[in-house]
C-alpha positions as CSV (number, residue, x, y, z in Angstrom):
1,M,143.8,131.7,140.4
2,R,140.9,129.3,140.1
3,D,139.2,128.3,143.3
4,Q,138.6,124.6,144.0
5,T,135.5,125.5,146.0
6,N,133.9,126.6,142.7
7,D,134.5,123.3,140.9
8,L,131.1,122.0,142.1
9,F,129.4,125.1,140.6
10,R,131.4,124.8,137.3
11,L,130.3,121.1,137.0
12,E,126.7,122.2,137.7
13,H,127.0,124.8,134.9
14,I,128.3,122.1,132.6
15,L,125.4,119.8,133.5
16,Q,122.9,122.6,132.9
17,A,124.3,123.3,129.4
18,I,124.3,119.6,128.6
19,E,120.7,119.4,129.6
20,V,119.7,122.3,127.3
21,L,121.7,120.8,124.4
22,T,120.3,117.3,125.0
23,K,116.7,118.5,125.3
24,N,116.9,120.8,122.2
25,K,118.8,118.5,119.8
26,T,115.7,116.3,119.7
27,K,113.6,119.3,118.6
28,Y,115.6,120.1,115.6
29,S,117.2,118.3,112.7
30,F,120.6,119.4,111.5
31,E,119.0,121.2,108.6
32,E,116.5,123.0,110.8
33,A,119.1,124.0,113.4
34,T,121.6,125.3,110.8
35,S,119.0,127.1,108.7
36,D,118.0,129.3,111.7
37,P,120.9,131.4,113.0
38,I,119.1,132.1,116.3
39,V,118.7,128.3,116.9
40,F,122.1,127.5,115.6
41,F,123.9,130.0,117.8
42,G,121.9,128.9,120.8
43,F,123.6,125.5,120.4
44,V,126.9,127.3,119.9
45,K,126.4,129.3,123.1
46,H,125.7,126.2,125.3
47,V,128.8,124.4,123.9
48,E,130.7,127.6,124.8
49,I,129.3,127.6,128.3
50,I,130.6,124.0,128.7
51,G,134.0,125.1,127.5
52,E,134.2,128.2,129.7
53,A,133.1,126.2,132.8
54,V,135.8,123.7,132.0
55,Y,138.4,126.5,131.6
56,M,137.4,127.8,135.1
57,L,137.8,124.4,136.8
58,S,140.7,124.3,139.1
59,K,144.0,122.9,137.8
60,E,143.9,120.4,140.7
61,F,140.5,119.1,139.7
62,R,141.5,118.7,136.1
63,A,144.7,116.9,137.0
64,E,142.8,114.5,139.3
65,H,140.3,113.8,136.6
66,S,142.6,113.4,133.6
67,D,140.4,110.9,131.8
68,V,138.5,113.8,130.2
69,D,140.3,115.8,127.6
70,W,139.7,119.1,129.3
71,D,142.1,120.9,126.9
72,M,140.2,119.8,123.9
73,I,136.9,121.1,125.4
74,E,138.5,124.4,126.3
75,K,140.1,124.7,122.8
76,M,136.7,124.2,121.2
77,C,135.3,127.0,123.3
78,H,138.0,129.3,122.2
79,V,137.3,128.5,118.5
80,L,133.6,129.1,119.0
81,V,134.2,132.4,120.7
82,H,137.1,133.9,118.9
83,G,136.8,132.0,115.5
84,Y,133.0,132.2,115.2
85,Y,133.4,132.9,111.5
86,H,135.2,129.5,111.1
87,I,132.5,127.4,112.8
88,K,131.7,124.3,110.9
89,P,128.1,123.4,111.5
90,E,128.8,119.7,110.9
91,Q,131.5,119.6,113.6
92,L,129.3,121.4,116.1
93,W,126.4,119.1,115.4
94,A,128.6,116.0,115.8
95,T,129.8,117.4,119.1
96,V,126.2,117.9,120.3
97,E,125.1,114.5,119.1
98,N,128.1,112.4,120.0
99,D,130.4,114.1,122.5
100,I,128.0,115.8,124.8
101,P,125.9,112.6,125.6
102,S,129.1,110.7,126.4
103,L,130.4,113.6,128.6
104,K,127.2,113.8,130.7
105,P,127.6,110.6,132.9
106,I,131.2,111.5,133.6
107,I,130.3,115.0,134.7
108,E,127.4,113.7,136.7
109,K,129.8,111.3,138.5
110,Y,132.3,114.0,139.3
111,Y,129.5,116.3,140.5
112,M,128.2,113.7,142.9
113,E,131.7,113.0,144.2
114,L,132.2,116.7,145.0
115,K,128.7,117.1,146.4
116,R,129.4,114.2,148.9
117,K,132.5,116.1,150.1
118,E,130.5,119.2,150.9
């Protein structure tokens, strides 16, 4: 059973991973990131962290904040972890460039809401 008291920590983990991705995507072009497996899988890992933290959010939290497609984020994590041999670099890079920046303000808002309730 997922514990609602941990939702704040899960959101914090998501924000930390977003910060790493955001900071590092400016250091590498798509070609540079995909040509170095250590760099590429560093990006993969942080997207995985976001997905795993989403998976660990309580069902109540996810239901109360249904404007985010939590299931899609969770599914991407499962693909990255279990289908690592099917990872499409273009899709991952599009996620890092487009989806992650738009997710950040939403997660920050939710984080602040929970922080105020503490």
